[in-house]
Every structure is written in C-alpha cells, then in structure tokens.
DSSP file (Angstrom, degrees, kcal/mol; ACC not computed):
  #  RESIDUE AA STRUCTURE BP1 BP2  ACC     N-H-->O    O-->H-N    N-H-->O    O-->H-N    TCO  KAPPA ALPHA  PHI   PSI    X-CA   Y-CA   Z-CA
    1    1 A X              0   0    0      0, 0.0     2,-0.4     0, 0.0     0, 0.0   0.000 360.0 360.0 360.0 136.0   60.4  118.2   33.1
    2    2 A X        -     0   0    0      1,-0.1     0, 0.0     2,-0.1     0, 0.0  -0.808 360.0-162.8-101.0 138.4   62.2  116.4   35.9
    3    3 A X        +     0   0    0     -2,-0.4     2,-1.0     2,-0.1    -1,-0.1   0.131  48.9 129.3 -98.5  17.5   62.7  117.9   39.3
    4    4 A X        +     0   0    0      2,-0.0     2,-0.4     0, 0.0    -2,-0.1  -0.657  34.6 179.3 -82.4 103.1   65.4  115.5   40.2
    5    5 A X        -     0   0    0     -2,-1.0     2,-0.4     2,-0.0    -2,-0.1  -0.877  10.5-157.0-106.8 137.4   68.4  117.6   41.5
    6    6 A X        -     0   0    0     -2,-0.4     2,-0.4     2,-0.0    -2,-0.0  -0.919   4.1-147.9-114.3 141.9   71.6  116.0   42.7
    7    7 A X        -     0   0    0     -2,-0.4     2,-0.4     2,-0.0    -2,-0.0  -0.866  13.2-164.0-106.1 144.0   74.2  117.4   45.0
    8    8 A X        +     0   0    0     -2,-0.4    -2,-0.0     1,-0.1     0, 0.0  -0.966  64.6  18.8-125.5 138.9   77.8  116.5   44.7
    9    9 A X  S  > S+     0   0    0     -2,-0.4     4,-1.6     1,-0.0     3,-0.1   0.324  82.0 112.6  90.7 -10.1   80.6  116.9   47.2
   10   10 A X  H  > S+     0   0    0      1,-0.2     4,-2.1     2,-0.2     5,-0.1   0.893  76.1  53.0 -65.4 -38.6   78.5  117.3   50.3
   11   11 A X  H  > S+     0   0    0      1,-0.2     4,-2.2     2,-0.2    -1,-0.2   0.831 104.8  55.3 -67.6 -30.8   79.7  114.0   51.8
   12   12 A X  H  > S+     0   0    0      2,-0.2     4,-2.1     1,-0.2    -1,-0.2   0.905 107.1  50.6 -65.8 -40.7   83.3  115.0   51.3
   13   13 A X  H  X S+     0   0    0     -4,-1.6     4,-2.1     2,-0.2     5,-0.2   0.902 109.6  50.9 -63.4 -41.8   82.6  118.2   53.3
   14   14 A X  H  X S+     0   0    0     -4,-2.1     4,-2.8     1,-0.2    -2,-0.2   0.935 109.1  51.2 -61.1 -43.5   81.0  116.1   56.1
   15   15 A X  H  X S+     0   0    0     -4,-2.2     4,-2.5     1,-0.2    -2,-0.2   0.920 109.7  49.1 -62.4 -42.6   84.0  113.8   56.2
   16   16 A X  H  X S+     0   0    0     -4,-2.1     4,-2.0     2,-0.2    -1,-0.2   0.883 112.5  48.2 -62.3 -40.4   86.4  116.8   56.5
   17   17 A X  H  X S+     0   0    0     -4,-2.1     4,-2.7     2,-0.2     5,-0.2   0.907 110.6  51.6 -69.2 -42.3   84.4  118.3   59.4
   18   18 A X  H  X S+     0   0    0     -4,-2.8     4,-2.7    -5,-0.2    -2,-0.2   0.911 108.5  50.8 -60.8 -39.7   84.2  115.0   61.1
   19   19 A X  H  X S+     0   0    0     -4,-2.5     4,-2.6     2,-0.2    -2,-0.2   0.901 110.5  50.1 -62.6 -41.2   88.0  114.6   60.9
   20   20 A X  H  X S+     0   0    0     -4,-2.0     4,-2.5     2,-0.2     5,-0.2   0.941 112.9  45.9 -58.6 -51.1   88.4  118.1   62.4
   21   21 A X  H  X S+     0   0    0     -4,-2.7     4,-1.9     1,-0.2    -2,-0.2   0.916 114.1  48.0 -63.6 -43.2   86.1  117.3   65.2
   22   22 A X  H  X S+     0   0    0     -4,-2.7     4,-2.5    -5,-0.2    -1,-0.2   0.931 110.8  52.6 -63.6 -44.6   87.8  113.9   65.8
   23   23 A X  H  X S+     0   0    0     -4,-2.6     4,-2.4     1,-0.2    -2,-0.2   0.932 109.3  48.6 -59.2 -46.8   91.3  115.6   65.8
   24   24 A X  H  X S+     0   0    0     -4,-2.5     4,-2.1     1,-0.2    -1,-0.2   0.889 111.6  50.0 -63.0 -35.7   90.2  118.1   68.4
   25   25 A X  H  X S+     0   0    0     -4,-1.9     4,-2.1    -5,-0.2    -1,-0.2   0.916 109.9  49.7 -68.9 -38.9   88.9  115.4   70.6
   26   26 A X  H  X S+     0   0    0     -4,-2.5     4,-2.3     2,-0.2    -2,-0.2   0.868 109.7  52.4 -67.2 -37.6   92.1  113.4   70.3
   27   27 A X  H  X S+     0   0    0     -4,-2.4     4,-2.0     2,-0.2    -1,-0.2   0.914 109.8  48.7 -63.4 -42.6   94.1  116.5   71.2
   28   28 A X  H  X S+     0   0    0     -4,-2.1     4,-2.1     2,-0.2    -2,-0.2   0.884 111.0  49.9 -62.7 -39.0   92.0  117.0   74.3
   29   29 A X  H  X S+     0   0    0     -4,-2.1     4,-2.4     2,-0.2    -2,-0.2   0.893 109.7  51.6 -67.5 -38.5   92.4  113.3   75.2
   30   30 A X  H  X S+     0   0    0     -4,-2.3     4,-1.9     2,-0.2    -2,-0.2   0.910 110.2  49.0 -64.5 -42.7   96.2  113.6   74.8
   31   31 A X  H  X S+     0   0    0     -4,-2.0     4,-2.3     2,-0.2    -1,-0.2   0.889 111.0  49.6 -62.1 -42.9   96.3  116.6   77.0
   32   32 A X  H  X S+     0   0    0     -4,-2.1     4,-2.2     1,-0.2    -2,-0.2   0.911 109.7  52.2 -60.3 -44.2   94.2  114.8   79.7
   33   33 A X  H  X S+     0   0    0     -4,-2.4     4,-2.2     1,-0.2    -2,-0.2   0.883 108.4  49.3 -63.3 -39.9   96.5  111.9   79.5
   34   34 A X  H  X S+     0   0    0     -4,-1.9     4,-2.2     1,-0.2    -1,-0.2   0.903 111.9  49.9 -66.9 -43.0   99.6  114.1   80.1
   35   35 A X  H  X S+     0   0    0     -4,-2.3     4,-2.2     1,-0.2    -2,-0.2   0.870 109.0  52.8 -64.6 -35.6   97.8  115.8   83.1
   36   36 A X  H  X S+     0   0    0     -4,-2.2     4,-2.6     2,-0.2    -2,-0.2   0.906 108.9  48.2 -60.1 -47.5   97.0  112.4   84.5
   37   37 A X  H  X S+     0   0    0     -4,-2.2     4,-1.9     2,-0.2    -2,-0.2   0.903 111.8  49.6 -60.3 -41.0  100.6  111.2   84.3
   38   38 A X  H  X S+     0   0    0     -4,-2.2     4,-2.1     1,-0.2    -2,-0.2   0.916 112.4  47.6 -64.6 -42.9  101.9  114.4   86.0
   39   39 A X  H  X S+     0   0    0     -4,-2.2     4,-2.3     1,-0.2    -1,-0.2   0.876 109.1  53.3 -66.7 -38.1   99.3  114.1   88.8
   40   40 A X  H  X S+     0   0    0     -4,-2.6     4,-1.9     2,-0.2    -1,-0.2   0.871 108.8  51.0 -64.4 -36.1  100.2  110.4   89.3
   41   41 A X  H  X S+     0   0    0     -4,-1.9     4,-2.5     2,-0.2    -2,-0.2   0.929 109.9  49.3 -64.5 -44.6  103.9  111.4   89.6
   42   42 A X  H  X S+     0   0    0     -4,-2.1     4,-2.1     1,-0.2    -2,-0.2   0.912 111.5  48.0 -60.0 -44.1  103.0  114.0   92.2
   43   43 A X  H  X S+     0   0    0     -4,-2.3     4,-1.9     1,-0.2    -1,-0.2   0.851 109.5  54.5 -69.1 -32.5  100.9  111.5   94.2
   44   44 A X  H  X S+     0   0    0     -4,-1.9     4,-2.1     2,-0.2    -2,-0.2   0.940 109.4  47.2 -64.4 -48.0  103.8  109.0   94.0
   45   45 A X  H  X S+     0   0    0     -4,-2.5     4,-2.3     1,-0.2    -2,-0.2   0.877 111.5  50.8 -63.7 -36.2  106.3  111.5   95.4
   46   46 A X  H  X S+     0   0    0     -4,-2.1     4,-1.9     2,-0.2    -1,-0.2   0.865 108.7  51.3 -70.3 -35.1  103.9  112.4   98.2
   47   47 A X  H  X S+     0   0    0     -4,-1.9     4,-2.3     2,-0.2    -1,-0.2   0.890 110.1  49.6 -67.2 -37.7  103.3  108.8   99.1
   48   48 A X  H  X S+     0   0    0     -4,-2.1     4,-3.1     2,-0.2     5,-0.2   0.916 107.9  54.8 -66.9 -39.3  107.1  108.3   99.3
   49   49 A X  H  X S+     0   0    0     -4,-2.3     4,-1.9     1,-0.2    -2,-0.2   0.899 110.5  45.3 -57.8 -43.3  107.4  111.3  101.5
   50   50 A X  H  X S+     0   0    0     -4,-1.9     4,-2.0     2,-0.2    -1,-0.2   0.893 111.6  51.4 -65.7 -40.6  104.9  109.9  103.9
   51   51 A X  H  X S+     0   0    0     -4,-2.3     4,-2.4     1,-0.2    -2,-0.2   0.949 110.9  50.4 -62.1 -47.5  106.6  106.5  103.9
   52   52 A X  H  X S+     0   0    0     -4,-3.1     4,-1.9     1,-0.2    -1,-0.2   0.863 108.1  51.3 -62.7 -35.2  109.9  108.1  104.6
   53   53 A X  H  X S+     0   0    0     -4,-1.9     4,-1.9    -5,-0.2    -1,-0.2   0.914 110.8  47.5 -66.8 -39.7  108.5  110.1  107.5
   54   54 A X  H  X S+     0   0    0     -4,-2.0     4,-2.3     2,-0.2    -2,-0.2   0.823 108.6  58.1 -65.8 -32.7  107.1  106.9  109.0
   55   55 A X  H  X S+     0   0    0     -4,-2.4     4,-2.1     2,-0.2    -2,-0.2   0.929 109.0  43.1 -65.6 -43.2  110.5  105.2  108.4
   56   56 A X  H  X S+     0   0    0     -4,-1.9     4,-2.6     2,-0.2    -2,-0.2   0.864 111.3  54.7 -69.5 -34.9  112.3  107.8  110.5
   57   57 A X  H  X S+     0   0    0     -4,-1.9     4,-2.4     2,-0.2    -2,-0.2   0.922 109.9  47.3 -61.3 -44.0  109.6  107.7  113.2
   58   58 A X  H  X S+     0   0    0     -4,-2.3     4,-1.9     2,-0.2    -2,-0.2   0.910 110.7  52.8 -62.7 -43.0  110.1  103.8  113.4
   59   59 A X  H  X S+     0   0    0     -4,-2.1     4,-0.8     2,-0.2    -2,-0.2   0.926 110.4  46.7 -57.0 -46.1  113.9  104.3  113.6
   60   60 A X  H >< S+     0   0    0     -4,-2.6     3,-1.1     1,-0.2     7,-0.3   0.934 112.4  50.2 -62.0 -45.8  113.5  106.8  116.5
   61   61 A X  H 3< S+     0   0    0     -4,-2.4     3,-0.4     1,-0.3    -1,-0.2   0.790 107.1  54.9 -66.5 -26.3  111.1  104.5  118.3
   62   62 A X  H 3< S+     0   0    0     -4,-1.9     2,-0.3     1,-0.2    -1,-0.3   0.642 107.2  51.7 -79.8 -13.7  113.5  101.6  117.9
   63   63 A X    <X  +     0   0    0     -3,-1.1     4,-1.6    -4,-0.8     3,-0.3  -0.578  58.5 156.5-123.1  67.0  116.4  103.5  119.6
   64   64 A X  H  > S+     0   0    0     -3,-0.4     4,-2.4    -2,-0.3    -1,-0.1   0.781  74.8  58.6 -63.6 -29.3  115.0  104.8  122.9
   65   65 A X  H  > S+     0   0    0      2,-0.2     4,-1.8     1,-0.2    -1,-0.2   0.902 106.7  48.1 -66.4 -40.5  118.5  104.9  124.3
   66   66 A X  H  4>S+     0   0    0     -3,-0.3     5,-2.7     2,-0.2     6,-0.5   0.858 109.8  53.1 -66.3 -34.1  119.5  107.3  121.5
   67   67 A X  H ><5S+     0   0    0     -4,-1.6     3,-1.4    -7,-0.3    -2,-0.2   0.951 109.6  47.8 -59.9 -51.4  116.3  109.4  122.2
   68   68 A X  H 3<5S+     0   0    0     -4,-2.4    -2,-0.2     1,-0.3    -1,-0.2   0.803 110.9  51.2 -64.9 -31.3  117.2  109.7  125.8
   69   69 A X  T 3<5S-     0   0    0     -4,-1.8    -1,-0.3    -5,-0.1    -2,-0.2   0.520 114.8-117.3 -80.8  -8.0  120.9  110.7  124.9
   70   70 A X  T X 5 +     0   0    0     -3,-1.4     3,-1.2    -4,-0.4     4,-0.3   0.678  69.4 140.0  79.2  19.7  119.5  113.4  122.5
   71   71 A X  T 3 <S+     0   0    0     -5,-2.7    -4,-0.2     1,-0.2     3,-0.1   0.670  74.0  43.1 -70.9 -15.6  121.1  111.8  119.4
   72   72 A X  T >  S+     0   0    0     -6,-0.5     3,-0.6    -5,-0.2    -1,-0.2   0.297  83.9 104.2-109.3   8.5  118.0  112.5  117.3
   73   73 A X  T <  S+     0   0    0     -3,-1.2    47,-2.2     1,-0.3     2,-0.2   0.876  93.6  12.3 -64.1 -40.5  117.4  116.1  118.5
   74   74 A X  E 3   +A  119   0A   0     -4,-0.3     2,-0.6    45,-0.2    -1,-0.3  -0.587  69.4 169.9-144.1  76.6  118.6  118.0  115.5
   75   75 A X  E <   -A  118   0A   0     43,-2.4    43,-2.2    -3,-0.6    -3,-0.0  -0.810  19.6-166.3 -88.4 116.0  119.3  115.9  112.4
   76   76 A X        -     0   0    0     -2,-0.6    40,-0.1    41,-0.2    -2,-0.0  -0.140  36.4 -91.2 -96.0-169.9  120.0  118.3  109.5
   77   77 A X  S    S+     0   0    0     38,-0.1     2,-0.1     2,-0.1    39,-0.1   0.638  91.5 104.4 -81.9 -11.9  120.1  117.7  105.7
   78   78 A X  S    S-     0   0    0      1,-0.1     2,-0.7    37,-0.1    -2,-0.1  -0.445  72.8-130.8 -67.1 141.1  123.9  116.9  105.6
   79   79 A X        -     0   0    0     -2,-0.1    22,-0.1    25,-0.1     3,-0.1  -0.859  21.0-150.1 -99.2 110.5  124.4  113.2  105.2
   80   80 A X        -     0   0    0     -2,-0.7     2,-0.2    17,-0.2     3,-0.0  -0.225  32.1 -85.8 -76.7 166.5  126.9  111.8  107.8
   81   81 A X        -     0   0    0      1,-0.1     2,-0.5     2,-0.0    -1,-0.1  -0.498  46.8-116.7 -68.3 136.4  129.2  108.9  107.1
   82   82 A X        -     0   0    0     -2,-0.2    16,-0.1     1,-0.1    -1,-0.1  -0.691  14.1-151.4 -80.5 123.1  127.4  105.6  108.0
   83   83 A X        -     0   0    0     -2,-0.5    -1,-0.1    11,-0.4     5,-0.1   0.486  35.5-124.2 -74.0  -0.8  129.2  103.8  110.8
   84   84 A X     >  -     0   0    0      1,-0.1     4,-1.9    10,-0.1     3,-0.4   0.988  33.9-175.9  58.6  67.3  127.9  100.4  109.4
   85   85 A X  T  4 S+     0   0    0      1,-0.2     5,-0.2     2,-0.2    -1,-0.1   0.555  75.8  67.9 -71.6  -6.9  126.1   99.1  112.5
   86   86 A X  T  4 S+     0   0    0      1,-0.1    -1,-0.2     3,-0.1    -2,-0.1   0.916 111.8  28.2 -76.1 -43.4  125.4   95.9  110.6
   87   87 A X  T  4 S+     0   0    0     -3,-0.4     2,-0.3     2,-0.0    -2,-0.2   0.727 125.8  47.3 -88.8 -21.3  129.0   94.8  110.5
   88   88 A X  S  < S-     0   0    0     -4,-1.9     2,-0.4    -5,-0.1    -5,-0.0  -0.834  87.2-107.6-120.3 156.1  130.1   96.6  113.7
   89   89 A X        -     0   0    0     -2,-0.3     2,-0.3    -3,-0.0    -3,-0.1  -0.683  45.5-166.0 -74.2 128.8  128.7   96.9  117.3
   90   90 A X        -     0   0    0     -2,-0.4     2,-0.1    -5,-0.2    -6,-0.0  -0.854  16.9-127.7-120.6 154.2  127.4  100.4  117.6
   91   91 A X     >  -     0   0    0     -2,-0.3     4,-2.0     1,-0.1     5,-0.1  -0.355  40.9 -97.1 -82.3 176.2  126.3  102.6  120.5
   92   92 A X  H  > S+     0   0    0      1,-0.2     4,-1.6     2,-0.2   -26,-0.1   0.860 126.2  51.0 -64.0 -37.2  123.0  104.2  120.6
   93   93 A X  H  > S+     0   0    0      2,-0.2     4,-1.7     1,-0.2    -1,-0.2   0.871 109.6  49.5 -69.4 -38.9  124.5  107.4  119.4
   94   94 A X  H  > S+     0   0    0      2,-0.2     4,-2.6     1,-0.2   -11,-0.4   0.835 107.7  56.0 -70.3 -30.7  126.2  105.7  116.4
   95   95 A X  H  X S+     0   0    0     -4,-2.0     4,-2.4     2,-0.2    -2,-0.2   0.899 106.5  50.0 -66.0 -37.2  122.9  104.0  115.6
   96   96 A X  H  X S+     0   0    0     -4,-1.6     4,-2.5     2,-0.2    -2,-0.2   0.885 109.7  50.0 -66.2 -36.5  121.3  107.4  115.4
   97   97 A X  H  X S+     0   0    0     -4,-1.7     4,-2.6     2,-0.2     5,-0.2   0.928 112.3  48.4 -64.5 -44.8  124.1  108.5  113.0
   98   98 A X  H  X S+     0   0    0     -4,-2.6     4,-2.4     2,-0.2    -2,-0.2   0.876 112.0  49.2 -61.0 -39.4  123.5  105.3  110.9
   99   99 A X  H  X S+     0   0    0     -4,-2.4     4,-2.6     2,-0.2     5,-0.2   0.926 111.2  49.4 -66.2 -45.0  119.8  106.0  110.9
  100  100 A X  H  X S+     0   0    0     -4,-2.5     4,-2.2     2,-0.2    -2,-0.2   0.902 113.9  45.6 -62.4 -42.9  120.3  109.6  109.8
  101  101 A X  H  X S+     0   0    0     -4,-2.6     4,-2.1     2,-0.2     5,-0.2   0.939 116.5  43.0 -65.7 -51.1  122.7  108.6  107.0
  102  102 A X  H  X S+     0   0    0     -4,-2.4     4,-2.3    -5,-0.2    -2,-0.2   0.916 114.8  51.5 -63.8 -42.6  120.6  105.8  105.6
  103  103 A X  H  X S+     0   0    0     -4,-2.6     4,-2.5     1,-0.2    -2,-0.2   0.928 114.1  40.9 -63.5 -50.5  117.4  107.8  105.9
  104  104 A X  H  X S+     0   0    0     -4,-2.2     4,-2.2    -5,-0.2    -1,-0.2   0.800 112.0  55.5 -75.8 -23.2  118.7  110.9  104.1
  105  105 A X  H  X S+     0   0    0     -4,-2.1     4,-1.9    -5,-0.2    -1,-0.2   0.925 110.7  47.3 -66.7 -41.7  120.5  108.7  101.4
  106  106 A X  H  X S+     0   0    0     -4,-2.3     4,-2.9     2,-0.2     5,-0.3   0.918 109.8  52.9 -62.3 -44.1  117.0  107.1  100.8
  107  107 A X  H  X S+     0   0    0     -4,-2.5     4,-2.0     1,-0.2     7,-0.4   0.928 112.0  45.0 -56.9 -45.4  115.4  110.5  100.7
  108  108 A X  H  < S+     0   0    0     -4,-2.2     6,-0.3     1,-0.2     5,-0.3   0.827 115.7  47.2 -67.9 -30.5  117.9  111.7   98.0
  109  109 A X  H  < S+     0   0    0     -4,-1.9    -2,-0.2    -5,-0.1    -1,-0.2   0.890 120.2  35.2 -77.2 -39.3  117.6  108.5   96.1
  110  110 A X  H  < S+     0   0    0     -4,-2.9     2,-0.4    -5,-0.1    -2,-0.2   0.702 116.1  47.8 -92.5 -19.8  113.7  108.3   96.0
  111  111 A X  S >< S-     0   0    0     -4,-2.0     3,-1.8    -5,-0.3     2,-0.3  -0.940  90.7-102.5-123.2 144.2  112.7  111.9   95.8
  112  112 A X  T 3  S-     0   0    0     -2,-0.4    21,-2.1     1,-0.3     3,-0.1  -0.481 108.5 -11.1 -63.0 121.6  113.9  114.7   93.5
  113  113 A X  T 3  S-     0   0    0     -2,-0.3    -1,-0.3    -5,-0.3     2,-0.2   0.854 100.0-178.2  56.8  35.1  116.2  116.9   95.6
  114  114 A X    <   +     0   0    0     -3,-1.8     2,-0.3    -7,-0.4    18,-0.2  -0.493  11.1 158.1 -78.9 132.5  114.9  114.9   98.6
  115  115 A X  E     - B   0 131A   0     16,-2.2    16,-2.3    -2,-0.2     2,-0.3  -0.910  19.9-154.1-139.4 170.7  116.1  115.8  102.1
  116  116 A X  E     - B   0 130A   0     -2,-0.3     2,-0.3    14,-0.2    14,-0.2  -1.000   5.4-169.7-149.4 148.3  115.0  115.3  105.6
  117  117 A X  E     - B   0 129A   0     12,-2.6    12,-2.8    -2,-0.3     2,-0.4  -0.952   7.3-158.6-134.2 155.4  115.4  116.9  109.0
  118  118 A X  E     -AB  75 128A   0    -43,-2.2   -43,-2.4    -2,-0.3     2,-0.4  -0.985  13.2-178.5-135.0 123.6  114.4  116.0  112.5
  119  119 A X  E     -AB  74 127A   0      8,-2.0     8,-3.0    -2,-0.4   -45,-0.2  -0.968  30.7-115.9-123.9 135.3  114.1  118.6  115.2
  120  120 A X  E     - B   0 126A   0    -47,-2.2     6,-0.3    -2,-0.4     2,-0.1  -0.499  39.3-171.0 -72.3 142.6  113.2  118.0  118.9
  121  121 A X    >   -     0   0    0      4,-4.0     3,-0.6     1,-0.2     2,-0.1  -0.328  32.0 -52.2-116.0-163.2  109.9  119.5  119.8
  122  122 A X  G >  S+     0   0    0      1,-0.2     3,-1.3     2,-0.2    -1,-0.2  -0.434 114.2  13.8 -75.9 149.9  107.9  120.1  123.0
  123  123 A X  G 3  S-     0   0    0      1,-0.3    -1,-0.2    -2,-0.1     3,-0.1   0.771 134.2 -55.9  59.1  35.1  107.2  117.4  125.5
  124  124 A X  G <  S+     0   0    0     -3,-0.6    27,-0.6     1,-0.2    -1,-0.3   0.666 102.1 136.3  71.9  21.5  109.6  114.9  124.0
  125  125 A X  E <   - C   0 150A   0     -3,-1.3    -4,-4.0    25,-0.2     2,-0.4  -0.502  42.8-143.1 -93.0 164.4  108.2  115.1  120.5
  126  126 A X  E     -BC 120 149A   0     23,-2.8    23,-2.8    -6,-0.3     2,-0.7  -0.986   5.1-140.8-128.2 142.5  110.1  115.3  117.3
  127  127 A X  E     -BC 119 148A   0     -8,-3.0    -8,-2.0    -2,-0.4     2,-0.5  -0.914  18.4-165.1-100.6 112.2  109.2  117.2  114.1
  128  128 A X  E     -BC 118 147A   0     19,-3.3    19,-2.7    -2,-0.7     2,-0.5  -0.871   7.1-172.9-102.3 127.5  110.2  115.2  111.0
  129  129 A X  E     -BC 117 146A   0    -12,-2.8   -12,-2.6    -2,-0.5     2,-0.4  -0.969   9.9-166.8-124.7 128.9  110.3  117.2  107.8
  130  130 A X  E     -BC 116 145A   0     15,-2.6    15,-2.4    -2,-0.5     2,-0.4  -0.963  11.4-170.1-110.9 130.6  110.7  115.8  104.2
  131  131 A X  E     +BC 115 144A   0    -16,-2.3   -16,-2.2    -2,-0.4     2,-0.3  -0.953  16.2 145.0-122.9 141.7  111.5  118.3  101.5
  132  132 A X  E     - C   0 143A   0     11,-2.1    11,-3.5    -2,-0.4     2,-0.5  -0.963  42.4-102.4-160.4 174.4  111.6  117.7   97.7
  133  133 A X  E     - C   0 142A   0    -21,-2.1     2,-0.4    -2,-0.3   -21,-0.3  -0.901  26.7-161.9-108.9 132.9  110.8  119.3   94.4
  134  134 A X  E     - C   0 141A   0      7,-2.8     7,-3.3    -2,-0.5     2,-0.8  -0.906  18.6-131.7-112.0 140.6  107.8  118.6   92.3
  135  135 A X  E     + C   0 140A   0     -2,-0.4     5,-0.2     5,-0.2     2,-0.2  -0.809  42.1 161.6 -90.8 112.9  107.4  119.3   88.6
  136  136 A X  E >   - C   0 139A   0      3,-2.8     3,-2.2    -2,-0.8   -97,-0.0  -0.634  58.0 -87.4-120.7 178.3  104.0  121.1   88.2
  137  137 A X  T 3  S+     0   0    0      1,-0.3     3,-0.1    -2,-0.2    -2,-0.0   0.759 129.6  55.8 -58.2 -25.3  102.6  123.2   85.5
  138  138 A X  T 3  S-     0   0    0      1,-0.3    -1,-0.3     3,-0.0     2,-0.3   0.443 121.1-106.1 -85.2  -1.2  104.2  126.2   87.1
  139  139 A X  E <  S-C  136   0A   0     -3,-2.2    -3,-2.8     2,-0.1     2,-0.5  -0.750  73.2  -6.8 108.9-159.6  107.6  124.5   87.0
  140  140 A X  E     -C  135   0A   0     -2,-0.3     2,-0.5    -5,-0.2    -5,-0.2  -0.623  69.3-170.7 -79.7 120.2  109.7  123.0   89.7
  141  141 A X  E     -C  134   0A   0     -7,-3.3    -7,-2.8    -2,-0.5     2,-0.2  -0.949  21.6-126.3-117.4 124.8  108.0  123.6   93.0
  142  142 A X  E     -C  133   0A   0     -2,-0.5     2,-0.3    -9,-0.2    -9,-0.2  -0.501  31.8-169.9 -71.2 136.1  109.5  122.9   96.4
  143  143 A X  E     -C  132   0A   0    -11,-3.5   -11,-2.1    -2,-0.2     2,-0.3  -0.874   7.7-163.4-124.7 154.8  107.2  120.8   98.6
  144  144 A X  E     -C  131   0A   0     -2,-0.3     2,-0.5   -13,-0.2   -13,-0.2  -0.996  10.1-164.4-138.1 143.7  107.4  119.8  102.4
  145  145 A X  E     -C  130   0A   0    -15,-2.4   -15,-2.6    -2,-0.3     2,-0.4  -0.978  18.2-171.9-127.3 119.3  105.7  117.1  104.4
  146  146 A X  E     +C  129   0A   0     -2,-0.5     2,-0.4   -17,-0.2   -17,-0.2  -0.928   6.6 176.0-119.3 132.1  105.9  117.7  108.2
  147  147 A X  E     -C  128   0A   0    -19,-2.7   -19,-3.3    -2,-0.4     2,-0.5  -0.994  20.7-145.6-134.1 140.8  104.9  115.4  110.9
  148  148 A X  E     -C  127   0A   0     -2,-0.4     2,-0.3   -21,-0.2   -21,-0.2  -0.921  24.3-176.2-104.3 129.0  105.2  115.5  114.7
  149  149 A X  E     -C  126   0A   0    -23,-2.8   -23,-2.8    -2,-0.5     2,-0.5  -0.897  21.2-153.3-122.7 154.3  105.8  112.2  116.4
  150  150 A X  E      C  125   0A   0     -2,-0.3   -25,-0.2   -25,-0.2   -26,-0.1  -0.968 360.0 360.0-122.6 110.2  106.1  111.2  120.1
  151  151 A X              0   0    0    -27,-0.6   -26,-0.1    -2,-0.5    -1,-0.1   0.525 360.0 360.0 -69.3 360.0  108.3  108.0  120.5
C-alpha cells in the first residue's frame, strides 16, 4: 500500500490570495500618491504666498516717498487700473497704485482666488496679507498668510 497522497489546486489558491494582497497594496500606494500630490500643491501655494508677501515688501521699501505720503496705508483687494509707470513718468503715489495693481493681478493669477491687502500698522509698519483657497480633503478651505514689515 502506498502512502503517497497528492494535493491539487492548492497553488491556485495561493496565487489568488497573493493577487488580493498585491491589489490591496497597490490601492494603498495609489492613495498615498494622491495624498502626496495634494500636499505638494498645498506647499506650492504657500510658497507662492510667501513670495508674493516679500514682493510687496520689496515694492514698499523701493518707494519710500510713497510710504511717507501714505500711498501704501490701506491697499484693499480691489485691483486698480495700472498707470503704466514703465512707459510714463509717475509720481510716488502713482507708483504705489501701479505696485498695488501688478501685485494683486499676480496674486489672482498665481493663487486660486488669490487676493492681497496692505494695512498700515503701529510704528510705521505694514501688515501684508495674502488670501487664497486650498483644496483639502475637507473641500475648499480659505487660507491666509500674514506678515508685518517695517520699511
């Protein structure tokens, strides 16, 4: 009598289990990739907001006559007409309007629903605020980056 028993079909079951495990792993990897892309986009928008804040700070520092005249004291989110100070000679106040126009046009172009404000603060400082919307897992979320500068 022979005790030689053979099993059939066990390797097929192992292959099916391996495919299920591999599929779950790939789904997890796809979810991780999607989260990474979303977080990279958020970091990109925040870097632009910081850059735009520094841009306005540099514009304010470059126009000290406009600062003394109060031309940068309360720049709101409305975008004024650009007086085109490249082609025309401008006063310090017109340069501040050009700065405001170019800056908020860039905010709107580079950030989703991007806007910026500048408000005069204590001791000759300015508060520069950039606002935009971020797409997070909770949906579209308004964000702000606020910086105080002293020209």
